[in-house]
N, C-alpha and C positions, 0 to 999 in steps of 0.2 A: 389787759391781757385778752387775747382773742378767745380763749376758752370761756372766760367769764361772759363775754358778749354773746357767744352762741348758747351758753347755758341759760342766760337770762331770756333769750328769745325762744328757747326750746320748750317752754310751757305754753300750752294753747291759750290760756287766759292772758299771759303776759304778751304774747304775740298779738292777740286781739286788742289789748290795751294800746299797744303801739299803733295798730291800724286805726283805732278810734282817735288817738291823739293826732294822727296825720290828717284826719278829716276835721277834727274839732280841737284845735289847740286851746290851751288854758282850761282844761277840764278839771273840775274839782274832784277830789277823791271820793266824796260821797255820791257823786253821779255814777261812778262805776258799779256800786253795789246794786243799783236798779238794773243796769244793763246786763250784768253777768249773773245776777241772782245768787250771790254769795255774801257772806257776812263781811262787815267792815274790817275786822282784823285780818281776814284773808286777803282782801284787796290791799290793805296797808302793807302786808308782807310782800305781795307781788310788786307793788310800786317801789318798795325798798330795794328789792333785788334789781329792778330796772335802774333805779337811781344809782346804786352802788356800781353797776356795770357802766355807768356813764351814758346811758341811753335816754334818760329823761332828766329834766331839771324842774325845780319847784319855785313857786312864788306865792307868798302869803297874801291873801285878800281877806282882810278882816280876821275872822276866826277860821277861815277855810284855807286849805293848801291846794293850790292849783298846779297841775302838771302840764308840761309841754315837752315835745321831743327836743333833745339836745342834738343839734346838727353835727357837732364834733363826734359824738358817739355813733351816729348813723354813718358818718364818713369813715370812721374806724372800722365799723362792721362791713361796709361796702369794700373797703380796701382789703380787709382780711379775706373776703370772698373772692375778690378779683385776683388775689395772689394764688388762688387754687386753680385758676383757669390755665389751660395749656397755652403755650406761646402760639400766636397766630402764624399760620403757615401762608406764606406769600405764594400767589399763583405764578407758576413758571410758564412762560409762553413757549 
């Protein structure tokens, strides 16, 4: 659902998490606490929201859970934004 995608991206920390994942895929959840200066439960909640919106996916590496961007979720968000653009006006000679 488009509203869930936009709601997930609407929080500054979640948006910054997505930016960080774009730069550094396969980032472990514990790495975000140092970057954003918030407690682990807060980061976990933000990652849960992003995961439930379909924007990130997880992979277990030992005892850690690593996150990366889900291309399908980003494509859905891009498509939702594109649907808001007005139709292109062709130049008339």
